[in-house]
N, CA, C and O of each residue as an XYZ file, in Angstrom:
752
protein
N     -40.029    -75.786     41.350
C     -39.725    -76.675     40.092
C     -38.391    -75.574     39.297
O     -38.446    -74.424     38.863
N     -37.436    -76.433     39.372
C     -36.313    -75.728     38.471
C     -36.410    -75.943     36.936
O     -36.700    -77.074     36.546
N     -36.202    -75.003     36.075
C     -36.468    -75.139     34.559
C     -35.492    -76.362     34.183
O     -34.606    -76.876     34.865
N     -35.908    -76.651     32.953
C     -34.937    -77.723     32.182
C     -34.210    -77.121     31.332
O     -34.774    -76.387     30.521
N     -32.875    -77.262     31.298
C     -31.928    -76.487     30.626
C     -31.629    -77.405     29.388
O     -31.167    -78.527     29.593
N     -31.875    -76.970     28.120
C     -31.355    -77.573     26.882
C     -29.846    -77.325     26.539
O     -29.433    -76.176     26.690
N     -28.975    -78.301     26.087
C     -27.720    -78.004     25.833
C     -27.742    -78.012     24.386
O     -27.847    -79.053     23.738
N     -27.639    -76.817     23.855
C     -27.823    -76.718     22.228
C     -26.594    -76.028     21.808
O     -26.426    -74.813     21.915
N     -25.647    -76.957     21.272
C     -24.476    -76.319     20.976
C     -24.527    -75.461     19.769
O     -23.553    -74.819     19.373
N     -25.884    -75.467     19.099
C     -25.792    -74.734     17.824
C     -26.219    -73.235     18.156
O     -25.948    -72.348     17.347
N     -26.876    -72.956     19.325
C     -27.199    -71.738     19.674
C     -26.120    -70.652     20.115
O     -25.267    -70.942     20.953
N     -26.175    -69.573     19.610
C     -24.841    -68.871     20.125
C     -25.064    -68.249     21.727
O     -26.169    -68.038     22.228
N     -24.045    -68.067     22.242
C     -23.780    -67.775     23.564
C     -23.762    -66.407     23.830
O     -23.029    -65.638     23.208
N     -24.703    -65.971     24.926
C     -24.679    -64.433     25.280
C     -23.974    -64.533     26.510
O     -23.991    -65.534     27.225
N     -23.292    -63.378     26.772
C     -22.451    -63.279     28.055
C     -22.803    -62.177     28.614
O     -22.837    -61.180     27.892
N     -23.164    -62.046     30.056
C     -22.959    -60.737     30.648
C     -21.820    -60.723     31.917
O     -21.771    -61.528     32.847
N     -20.956    -59.607     31.679
C     -19.925    -59.409     32.577
C     -20.390    -58.322     33.253
O     -20.880    -57.376     32.638
N     -20.288    -58.337     34.613
C     -20.877    -57.238     35.489
C     -19.993    -57.202     36.775
O     -19.277    -58.152     37.091
N     -20.093    -55.962     37.552
C     -19.381    -55.934     38.829
C     -20.526    -55.143     39.838
O     -21.273    -54.266     39.404
N     -20.526    -55.451     40.775
C     -21.310    -54.887     41.704
C     -20.537    -53.858     42.717
O     -20.040    -54.301     43.753
N     -20.462    -52.601     42.413
C     -19.540    -51.476     43.184
C     -18.636    -51.105     42.229
O     -18.018    -51.890     41.511
N     -18.541    -49.699     42.213
C     -17.704    -49.183     41.075
C     -16.246    -49.428     41.488
O     -15.373    -49.252     40.639
N     -15.912    -49.827     42.741
C     -14.548    -50.006     42.788
C     -13.972    -51.300     42.317
O     -12.775    -51.504     42.514
N     -14.767    -52.267     41.666
C     -14.435    -53.344     41.054
C     -14.529    -53.380     39.587
O     -14.353    -54.423     38.958
N     -14.784    -52.335     39.074
C     -15.232    -52.042     37.662
C     -13.789    -52.285     36.837
O     -13.906    -52.849     35.749
N     -12.628    -51.959     37.206
C     -11.354    -52.186     36.450
C     -11.265    -53.819     36.305
O     -10.892    -54.330     35.249
N     -11.602    -54.519     37.340
C     -11.433    -56.042     37.225
C     -12.446    -56.467     36.463
O     -12.153    -57.367     35.675
N     -13.830    -55.991     36.466
C     -14.595    -56.550     35.320
C     -14.365    -56.073     33.799
O     -14.724    -56.785     32.862
N     -13.792    -54.920     33.626
C     -13.390    -54.452     32.454
C     -12.346    -55.226     31.748
O     -12.282    -55.341     30.524
N     -11.469    -55.791     32.678
C     -10.379    -56.757     32.180
C     -11.100    -58.031     31.610
O     -10.943    -58.488     30.478
N     -12.057    -58.607     32.766
C     -12.459    -59.879     32.527
C     -13.547    -59.755     31.199
O     -13.666    -60.702     30.421
N     -14.265    -58.580     31.042
C     -15.042    -58.410     29.745
C     -14.164    -58.539     28.440
O     -14.647    -58.943     27.383
N     -12.967    -58.203     28.568
C     -12.061    -58.045     27.296
C     -11.844    -59.852     27.040
O     -11.906    -60.269     25.883
N     -11.659    -60.575     27.890
C     -11.289    -61.946     27.684
C     -12.581    -62.456     26.923
O     -12.418    -63.197     25.954
N     -13.783    -62.115     27.296
C     -14.868    -62.793     26.842
C     -15.121    -62.168     25.348
O     -15.354    -62.938     24.416
N     -15.070    -60.767     25.150
C     -15.344    -60.252     24.054
C     -14.553    -60.681     22.803
O     -15.046    -60.841     21.686
N     -13.313    -60.838     23.126
C     -12.276    -61.668     22.135
C     -13.037    -62.969     21.179
O     -12.776    -63.240     20.006
N     -13.924    -63.572     21.973
C     -14.712    -64.701     21.612
C     -15.979    -64.801     21.498
O     -16.454    -65.707     20.813
N     -16.743    -63.926     22.121
C     -18.109    -63.899     22.045
C     -18.623    -62.483     21.539
O     -18.489    -61.535     22.312
N     -19.134    -62.299     20.440
C     -19.705    -61.135     19.991
C     -21.041    -60.678     20.517
O     -21.588    -59.630     20.173
N     -21.534    -61.572     21.404
C     -22.840    -61.226     22.252
C     -22.376    -61.137     23.494
O     -22.517    -62.132     24.205
N     -21.842    -60.168     23.945
C     -21.262    -59.906     25.331
C     -21.610    -58.624     25.739
O     -21.385    -57.656     25.013
N     -22.221    -58.505     27.002
C     -22.509    -57.202     27.494
C     -21.876    -57.005     28.854
O     -21.712    -57.929     29.651
N     -21.557    -55.842     29.055
C     -21.094    -55.487     30.432
C     -21.934    -54.432     31.022
O     -22.743    -53.745     30.398
N     -21.650    -54.357     32.384
C     -22.101    -53.448     33.318
C     -21.689    -53.239     34.738
O     -21.422    -54.172     35.494
N     -21.649    -51.959     35.074
C     -21.374    -51.770     36.643
C     -22.911    -51.389     37.355
O     -23.701    -50.538     36.945
N     -23.043    -52.130     38.332
C     -24.301    -52.277     39.223
C     -23.822    -51.710     40.535
O     -22.824    -52.082     41.152
N     -24.757    -50.657     40.915
C     -24.689    -50.075     42.425
C     -24.984    -51.300     43.285
O     -24.253    -51.657     44.209
N     -26.278    -52.015     42.863
C     -26.766    -52.903     43.814
C     -27.126    -54.321     43.314
O     -27.138    -54.441     42.089
N     -27.344    -55.131     43.859
C     -27.553    -56.449     43.375
C     -28.978    -56.540     42.759
O     -29.032    -57.094     41.661
N     -30.076    -56.108     43.264
C     -31.207    -56.152     42.501
C     -31.315    -55.613     41.212
O     -32.118    -56.152     40.450
N     -30.520    -54.443     40.734
C     -30.227    -53.952     39.393
C     -29.675    -54.992     38.541
O     -30.093    -55.297     37.424
N     -28.400    -55.665     39.359
C     -27.753    -56.656     38.490
C     -28.793    -58.033     38.102
O     -28.862    -58.565     36.994
N     -29.409    -58.352     39.092
C     -30.462    -59.501     38.832
C     -31.531    -59.144     37.873
O     -32.096    -60.006     37.201
N     -31.821    -57.861     37.800
C     -32.738    -57.455     36.710
C     -32.150    -57.569     35.279
O     -32.839    -57.813     34.288
N     -30.819    -57.370     35.269
C     -30.033    -57.452     33.916
C     -30.106    -58.939     33.531
O     -30.367    -59.233     32.365
N     -29.900    -59.837     34.401
C     -29.948    -61.328     34.172
C     -31.289    -61.856     33.725
O     -31.257    -63.015     33.313
N     -32.330    -61.320     33.720
C     -33.293    -61.589     33.304
C     -33.497    -61.615     31.528
O     -34.448    -62.049     30.878
N     -32.238    -60.989     31.068
C     -32.252    -60.895     29.645
C     -31.860    -62.296     29.064
O     -31.769    -62.526     27.858
N     -31.639    -63.209     30.070
C     -31.229    -64.746     29.545
C     -29.963    -64.837     29.043
O     -29.846    -65.246     27.888
N     -28.997    -64.543     29.664
C     -27.388    -64.948     29.435
C     -27.267    -66.338     29.778
O     -27.768    -66.881     30.763
N     -26.418    -66.976     28.703
C     -25.938    -68.399     29.114
C     -24.832    -68.089     30.070
O     -24.930    -68.615     31.178
N     -23.850    -67.365     29.849
C     -22.719    -67.125     30.800
C     -23.091    -65.939     31.722
O     -23.549    -64.988     31.089
N     -23.014    -65.772     32.960
C     -23.056    -64.759     33.772
C     -21.734    -64.762     34.633
O     -21.346    -65.710     35.314
N     -21.090    -63.510     34.484
C     -19.679    -63.444     34.911
C     -19.720    -62.160     35.956
O     -19.846    -61.004     35.550
N     -19.613    -62.467     37.176
C     -19.777    -61.246     38.134
C     -18.619    -61.062     38.979
O     -18.093    -62.060     39.471
N     -18.134    -59.852     39.222
C     -17.166    -59.442     39.983
C     -17.732    -58.795     41.419
O     -18.045    -57.604     41.416
N     -17.836    -59.424     42.401
C     -18.424    -58.945     43.416
C     -17.573    -59.365     44.754
O     -16.546    -60.044     44.728
N     -18.203    -58.827     45.938
C     -17.728    -59.040     47.303
C     -18.887    -59.789     47.910
O     -20.052    -59.439     47.724
N     -18.478    -61.009     48.765
C     -19.371    -61.743     49.473
C     -18.988    -61.740     50.974
O     -17.850    -62.079     51.301
N     -19.748    -61.432     51.733
C     -19.313    -61.339     53.456
C     -19.129    -62.960     53.689
O     -19.669    -63.779     52.946
N     -18.432    -63.267     54.637
C     -18.327    -64.614     55.341
C     -19.645    -65.184     55.638
O     -19.770    -66.385     55.878
N     -20.660    -64.347     55.630
C     -22.059    -65.068     56.224
C     -22.558    -65.456     54.867
O     -23.638    -66.047     54.898
N     -21.989    -65.251     53.581
C     -22.669    -65.609     52.540
C     -23.607    -64.641     51.727
O     -24.341    -64.950     50.788
N     -23.406    -63.294     52.344
C     -24.253    -62.316     51.705
C     -23.422    -61.445     50.776
O     -22.248    -61.198     51.053
N     -24.031    -60.955     49.632
C     -23.397    -60.241     48.599
C     -23.526    -58.853     49.167
O     -24.569    -58.404     49.642
N     -22.158    -58.086     49.063
C     -22.215    -56.863     49.581
C     -22.194    -55.825     48.233
O     -21.639    -56.072     47.162
N     -22.908    -54.663     48.564
C     -23.172    -53.827     47.307
C     -22.803    -52.567     47.958
O     -22.315    -52.591     49.088
N     -23.012    -51.404     47.294
C     -22.589    -50.038     47.808
C     -23.673    -49.703     48.923
O     -23.672    -48.547     49.345
N     -24.423    -50.430     49.344
C     -25.225    -50.118     50.713
C     -24.905    -50.966     51.718
O     -25.507    -50.873     52.788
N     -23.985    -51.847     51.543
C     -23.676    -52.950     52.403
C     -24.172    -54.232     51.995
O     -24.582    -54.536     50.875
N     -24.086    -55.025     53.121
C     -24.454    -56.577     52.834
C     -25.996    -56.567     52.225
O     -26.830    -55.984     52.918
N     -26.364    -57.065     51.192
C     -27.584    -56.879     50.563
C     -28.126    -58.103     50.239
O     -29.335    -58.041     50.462
N     -27.803    -59.209     49.811
C     -28.614    -60.460     49.215
C     -28.028    -61.538     49.527
O     -26.845    -61.517     49.187
N     -28.416    -62.672     50.136
C     -27.904    -63.713     50.124
C     -27.465    -64.305     48.745
O     -28.135    -64.223     47.716
N     -26.029    -65.021     48.887
C     -25.495    -65.413     47.476
C     -26.464    -66.483     46.953
O     -26.573    -66.565     45.730
N     -27.215    -67.350     47.758
C     -28.233    -68.469     47.174
C     -29.216    -67.614     46.311
O     -29.628    -68.079     45.248
N     -29.597    -66.399     46.731
C     -30.595    -65.933     45.724
C     -29.753    -65.452     44.446
O     -30.386    -65.456     43.391
N     -28.709    -65.130     44.404
C     -28.294    -64.898     42.997
C     -28.160    -66.163     42.017
O     -28.341    -66.171     40.800
N     -27.793    -67.240     42.861
C     -27.788    -68.745     42.094
C     -29.051    -68.938     41.753
O     -29.240    -69.401     40.628
N     -30.129    -68.668     42.539
C     -31.747    -69.024     42.307
C     -32.015    -68.260     41.010
O     -32.452    -68.794     39.990
N     -31.686    -66.836     41.147
C     -32.230    -65.952     39.788
C     -31.303    -66.234     38.651
O     -31.822    -66.097     37.543
N     -30.116    -66.579     38.672
C     -29.318    -66.643     37.491
C     -29.811    -68.031     36.904
O     -29.652    -68.216     35.698
N     -30.337    -68.913     37.598
C     -30.411    -70.203     37.313
C     -31.720    -70.199     36.505
O     -31.843    -70.655     35.368
N     -32.805    -69.547     37.341
C     -34.139    -69.373     36.636
C     -34.041    -68.565     35.427
O     -34.883    -68.738     34.546
N     -33.104    -67.694     35.277
C     -33.095    -66.738     33.958
C     -32.209    -67.699     32.814
O     -31.910    -67.224     31.719
N     -31.908    -68.820     33.129
C     -31.431    -69.618     32.009
C     -29.806    -69.750     31.945
O     -29.331    -70.414     31.024
N     -29.032    -69.200     32.798
C     -27.771    -69.382     33.015
C     -27.231    -70.671     32.984
O     -27.821    -71.457     33.726
N     -26.170    -71.189     32.273
C     -25.661    -72.391     32.453
C     -24.077    -72.188     32.981
O     -23.391    -73.183     33.218
N     -23.655    -71.103     33.115
C     -22.470    -70.810     34.049
C     -22.510    -69.643     34.650
O     -22.670    -68.577     34.056
N     -22.330    -69.809     36.189
C     -22.309    -68.544     36.991
C     -20.814    -68.615     37.281
O     -20.343    -69.659     37.733
N     -20.009    -67.499     37.028
C     -18.657    -67.266     37.456
C     -18.506    -65.973     38.278
O     -18.622    -64.825     37.850
N     -18.192    -66.412     39.685
C     -18.279    -65.263     40.527
C     -16.609    -65.150     40.494
O     -15.858    -66.068     40.822
N     -16.215    -63.908     40.057
C     -14.736    -63.667     39.838
C     -14.384    -62.676     40.940
O     -13.289    -62.127     40.822
N     -15.156    -62.351     42.021
C     -14.493    -61.455     42.764
C     -13.834    -62.230     43.927
O     -14.371    -63.253     44.352
N     -12.526    -61.697     44.520
C     -11.954    -62.544     45.531
C     -12.881    -62.546     46.935
O     -13.369    -61.534     47.439
N     -12.987    -63.668     47.355
C     -13.966    -64.067     48.370
C     -13.345    -65.091     49.143
O     -12.677    -65.970     48.599
N     -13.546    -65.029     50.553
C     -13.065    -66.078     51.530
C     -13.936    -67.369     51.222
O     -15.088    -67.283     50.796
N     -13.314    -68.535     51.463
C     -14.098    -69.979     51.432
C     -15.312    -69.909     52.343
O     -16.271    -70.628     52.062
N     -15.369    -69.091     53.438
C     -16.623    -69.114     54.188
C     -17.590    -68.477     53.568
O     -18.734    -68.752     53.931
N     -17.437    -67.641     52.668
C     -18.535    -67.087     52.042
C     -19.070    -68.162     51.113
O     -20.267    -68.451     51.118
N     -18.339    -68.654     50.450
C     -19.061    -69.656     49.613
C     -19.663    -71.005     50.397
O     -20.729    -71.542     50.096
N     -18.903    -71.375     51.299
C     -19.553    -72.563     52.224
C     -21.011    -71.899     52.786
O     -22.041    -72.573     52.766
N     -20.988    -70.619     53.249
C     -22.466    -70.295     53.874
C     -23.348    -69.703     52.927
O     -24.529    -69.597     53.259
N     -22.946    -69.251     51.678
C     -23.802    -68.740     50.806
C     -24.414    -69.560     49.558
O     -25.579    -69.464     49.169
N     -23.383    -70.411     48.985
C     -23.675    -71.214     47.765
C     -24.166    -72.522     48.222
O     -23.469    -73.315     48.856
N     -25.383    -72.721     47.881
C     -26.046    -73.996     48.171
C     -26.263    -74.686     46.584
O     -27.109    -74.167     45.856
N     -25.663    -75.580     46.209
C     -25.673    -76.154     44.810
C     -26.580    -76.919     44.697
O     -27.122    -76.783     43.600
N     -27.184    -77.951     45.532
C     -28.234    -78.879     45.269
C     -29.111    -78.192     44.465
O     -29.269    -76.971     44.439
N     -29.777    -79.178     43.689
C     -30.710    -78.911     42.595
C     -30.537    -77.745     41.601
O     -31.571    -77.142     41.311
N     -29.508    -77.381     41.096
C     -28.986    -76.612     40.247
C     -28.235    -77.250     39.016
O     -27.098    -77.669     39.234
N     -28.667    -77.349     37.957
C     -27.966    -77.892     36.782
C     -27.240    -76.828     36.180
O     -27.553    -76.513     35.032
N     -26.280    -76.192     36.787
C     -25.475    -75.045     36.081
C     -24.038    -75.295     36.446
O     -23.876    -75.943     37.480
N     -23.004    -74.922     35.821
C     -21.744    -74.748     36.400
C     -21.755    -73.400     36.964
O     -22.341    -72.389     36.578
N     -20.687    -73.679     38.338
C     -20.433    -72.550     38.997
C     -18.997    -72.460     39.430
O     -18.457    -73.399     40.015
N     -18.251    -71.116     39.093
C     -17.016    -71.090     39.444
C     -17.013    -69.865     40.586
O     -17.550    -68.767     40.441
N     -16.344    -70.288     41.646
C     -16.035    -69.285     42.808
C     -14.545    -68.920     43.154
O     -13.731    -69.707     43.637
N     -14.362    -67.869     42.896
C     -13.040    -67.384     43.109
C     -12.614    -67.050     44.427
O     -13.220    -66.272     45.164
N     -11.359    -67.766     44.766
C     -10.897    -67.275     46.201
C      -9.854    -66.389     46.028
O      -9.822    -65.518     46.898
N      -8.935    -66.322     45.136
C      -7.909    -65.695     44.792
C      -7.511    -65.352     43.455
O      -7.282    -66.325     42.737
N      -7.369    -64.202     42.932
C      -7.343    -64.095     41.335
C      -5.738    -64.056     41.086
O      -5.333    -64.331     39.957
N      -4.968    -63.777     41.940
C      -3.606    -63.874     41.938
C      -3.169    -62.891     40.818
O      -2.580    -63.324     39.828
N      -3.391    -61.855     40.933
C      -3.201    -60.681     39.942
C      -3.577    -61.021     38.433
O      -4.703    -61.342     38.053
N      -2.397    -60.891     37.607
C      -2.406    -61.121     36.283
C      -2.724    -62.567     35.768
O      -3.346    -62.779     34.727
N      -2.296    -63.421     36.496
C      -2.644    -64.848     36.349
C      -3.959    -65.076     35.863
O      -4.148    -65.739     34.842
N      -4.975    -64.521     36.592
C      -6.499    -64.587     36.371
C      -6.911    -64.271     34.756
O      -7.638    -64.949     34.029
N      -6.275    -63.147     34.479
C      -6.767    -62.735     33.016
C      -6.080    -63.847     32.046
O      -6.716    -64.169     31.043
N      -5.002    -64.362     32.255
C      -4.467    -65.369     31.296
C      -5.277    -66.643     31.387
O      -5.653    -67.180     30.345
N      -5.572    -67.165     32.585
C      -6.356    -68.252     32.743
C      -7.848    -68.022     32.094
O      -8.442    -68.873     31.432
N      -8.331    -66.737     32.400
C      -9.669    -66.622     31.792
C      -9.877    -66.569     30.356
O     -10.883    -66.936     29.748
N      -8.722    -66.027     29.844
C      -8.582    -65.765     28.250
C      -8.411    -67.285     27.739
O      -9.065    -67.623     26.752
N      -7.613    -68.157     28.331
C      -7.472    -69.353     27.842
C      -8.850    -70.407     28.127
O      -9.237    -71.209     27.277
N      -9.335    -70.280     29.141
C     -10.772    -70.822     29.345
C     -11.714    -70.396     28.453
O     -12.425    -71.291     27.996
N     -11.931    -69.226     28.059
C     -13.025    -68.632     27.173
C     -12.485    -69.113     25.855
O     -13.331    -69.660     25.148
N     -11.194    -69.032     25.333
C     -10.732    -69.580     24.143
C     -11.045    -71.057     23.906
O     -11.399    -71.426     22.786
N     -10.925    -71.913     24.925
C     -11.231    -73.452     24.895
C     -12.955    -73.503     24.605
O     -13.469    -73.988     23.598
N     -13.574    -72.972     25.576
C     -15.051    -73.252     25.312
C     -15.506    -72.733     24.293
O     -16.259    -73.460     23.645
N     -15.252    -71.340     23.758
C     -15.826    -70.807     22.360
C     -15.277    -71.747     21.336
O     -15.951    -71.841     20.310
N     -14.042    -72.555     21.422
C     -13.883    -73.615     20.315
C     -14.688    -74.907     20.290
O     -14.631    -75.832     19.480
N     -15.482    -74.747     21.415
C     -16.614    -75.819     21.481
C     -16.095    -77.007     22.333
O     -16.578    -78.136     22.248
N     -15.110    -76.681     23.134
C     -14.570    -77.807     24.234
C     -15.736    -77.832     25.491
O     -16.129    -76.737     25.893
N     -16.210    -78.901     26.022
C     -17.039    -78.935     27.128
C     -16.342    -78.090     28.267
O     -15.118    -78.079     28.398
N     -17.132    -77.445     29.013
C     -16.498    -76.607     30.106
C     -15.640    -77.654     31.032
O     -14.530    -77.290     31.420
N     -16.076    -78.788     31.347
C     -15.641    -79.823     32.385
C     -14.190    -80.155     31.517
O     -13.179    -80.219     32.217
N     -14.070    -80.314     30.426
C     -12.871    -80.757     29.776
C     -11.976    -79.440     29.645
O     -10.788    -79.515     29.960
N     -12.375    -78.547     29.307
C     -11.478    -77.227     29.134
C     -10.840    -77.026     30.557
O      -9.657    -76.714     30.686
N     -11.701    -77.224     31.631
C     -11.336    -76.871     32.977
C     -10.084    -77.665     33.442
O      -9.047    -77.225     33.939
N     -10.498    -79.171     33.106
C      -9.486    -80.105     33.490
C      -8.034    -79.908     32.895
O      -6.959    -80.056     33.476
N      -8.261    -79.562     31.677
C      -6.799    -79.099     31.010
C      -6.055    -77.903     31.384
O      -4.833    -77.817     31.259
N      -6.769    -77.023     31.822
C      -6.047    -75.719     32.377
C      -5.697    -75.780     33.923
O      -4.812    -75.159     34.512
N      -6.474    -76.547     34.352
C      -6.409    -76.331     35.995
C      -6.547    -78.115     36.578
O      -7.421    -78.439     37.382
N      -5.673    -78.978     36.088
C      -5.789    -80.393     36.380
C      -5.918    -80.637     37.999
O      -5.260    -79.960     38.790
N      -6.693    -81.517     38.359
C      -7.156    -81.540     39.644
C      -6.132    -82.677     40.250
O      -6.487    -83.845     40.097
N      -4.968    -82.439     40.883
C      -4.186    -83.313     41.319
C      -3.953    -83.137     42.882
O      -3.439    -82.136     43.382
N      -4.420    -84.291     43.609
C      -4.348    -84.059     45.082
C      -2.945    -83.668     45.627
O      -1.868    -84.171     45.308
N      -3.187    -82.645     46.536
C      -2.082    -82.173     47.226
C      -1.120    -81.261     46.312
O      -0.150    -80.696     46.817
N      -1.445    -81.137     44.886
C      -0.716    -80.027     44.151
C      -1.221    -78.645     44.255
O      -2.427    -78.426     44.364
N      -0.247    -77.608     44.223
C      -0.714    -76.204     44.461
C       0.360    -75.613     43.193
O       1.562    -75.830     43.046
N      -0.547    -74.824     42.397
C      -0.104    -74.335     41.278
C      -0.320    -72.711     41.286
O      -1.446    -72.217     41.218
N       0.930    -71.905     41.382
C       0.881    -70.502     41.547
C       0.597    -69.729     40.327
O       0.487    -68.504     40.291
N       0.466    -70.687     39.141
C       0.287    -70.060     37.759
C      -1.188    -70.041     37.440
O      -1.556    -69.632     36.339
N      -2.231    -70.550     38.533
C      -3.606    -70.413     38.322
C      -4.206    -69.809     39.378
O      -3.683    -69.964     40.482
N      -5.188    -69.157     39.280
C      -6.010    -68.381     40.275
C      -6.656    -69.593     41.151
O      -6.814    -70.718     40.676
N      -6.991    -69.258     42.409
C      -7.601    -70.006     43.341
C      -8.898    -70.038     43.203
O      -9.548    -69.075     43.611
N      -9.663    -71.346     42.493
C     -11.080    -71.105     42.095
C     -11.645    -72.552     42.416
O     -10.927    -73.550     42.342
N     -12.901    -72.593     42.756
C     -13.604    -73.799     43.200
C     -14.579    -73.797     41.765
O     -15.191    -72.798     41.387
N     -14.591    -75.108     41.060
C     -15.510    -75.322     40.102
C     -16.390    -76.310     40.405
O     -15.940    -77.450     40.522
N     -17.625    -76.100     40.565
C     -18.821    -77.089     40.509
C     -19.305    -77.288     39.311
O     -19.927    -76.376     38.766
N     -19.127    -78.411     38.727
C     -19.704    -78.958     37.394
C     -21.196    -79.461     37.510
O     -21.429    -80.668     37.570
N     -22.037    -78.672     37.534
C     -23.519    -79.054     37.451
C     -24.042    -79.379     36.230
O     -25.114    -79.978     36.153
N     -23.339    -79.016     35.155
C     -23.792    -79.011     33.868
C     -22.642    -79.659     33.070
O     -22.546    -79.113     31.972
N     -21.830    -80.541     33.237
C     -20.415    -81.227     32.655
C     -20.296    -81.144     31.285
O     -19.210    -81.096     30.707
N     -21.592    -81.121     30.633
C     -21.463    -81.151     28.958
C     -21.713    -79.956     28.291
O     -21.682    -79.871     27.063
N     -21.942    -79.089     28.989
C     -22.365    -77.789     28.399
C     -21.203    -77.277     27.588
O     -20.024    -77.468     27.885
N     -21.729    -76.468     26.318
C     -20.824    -76.120     25.177
C     -21.350    -74.666     24.953
O     -22.522    -74.297     24.875
N     -20.239    -73.954     24.870
C     -20.743    -72.380     24.905
C     -20.022    -71.935     23.580
O     -18.907    -71.414     23.594
N     -20.713    -72.170     22.480
C     -20.129    -71.747     21.005
C     -20.551    -70.121     21.026
O     -21.558    -69.687     21.587
N     -19.511    -69.270     20.253
C     -19.877    -67.843     20.142
C     -21.294    -67.715     19.173
O     -21.786    -66.610     18.943
């Protein structure tokens, strides 16, 4: 049984920004900066393996932002190699109360197709295919600014990344957004 998540716009949002693997630290640091500009309750960490990261999520963050690599099979890769199915990451972050899981490492679509099962999870999930360099930092800063100002996640996403069939925008990172909690508000 999945826990019920209350949408409480008065509660201050806590954010965890992490990376799995020391080679992804610089990306996580840049992403942390985008969140810390708006959210005073922002924590960062570099984790050698997935279990250590999952231990940290038990501290009940509403936003979990993770820079990691996922194999085509859907298994998260850490410094020991393929370690944990991505579905377990979703299970644990959801169980610990996350309302937004942002997987910010560049991963192939097959990794998400094979590893991310969305059914039964009332949470927003963003899956990154291509950060497109500095474009990602600008997008993340704009997104965090909008949601910190009280704009619901879905509305902020639609303004920044309009979903126009057949359109391609090189000014945006290539991401997939699954809105399992469309009215979620993330106030600082």
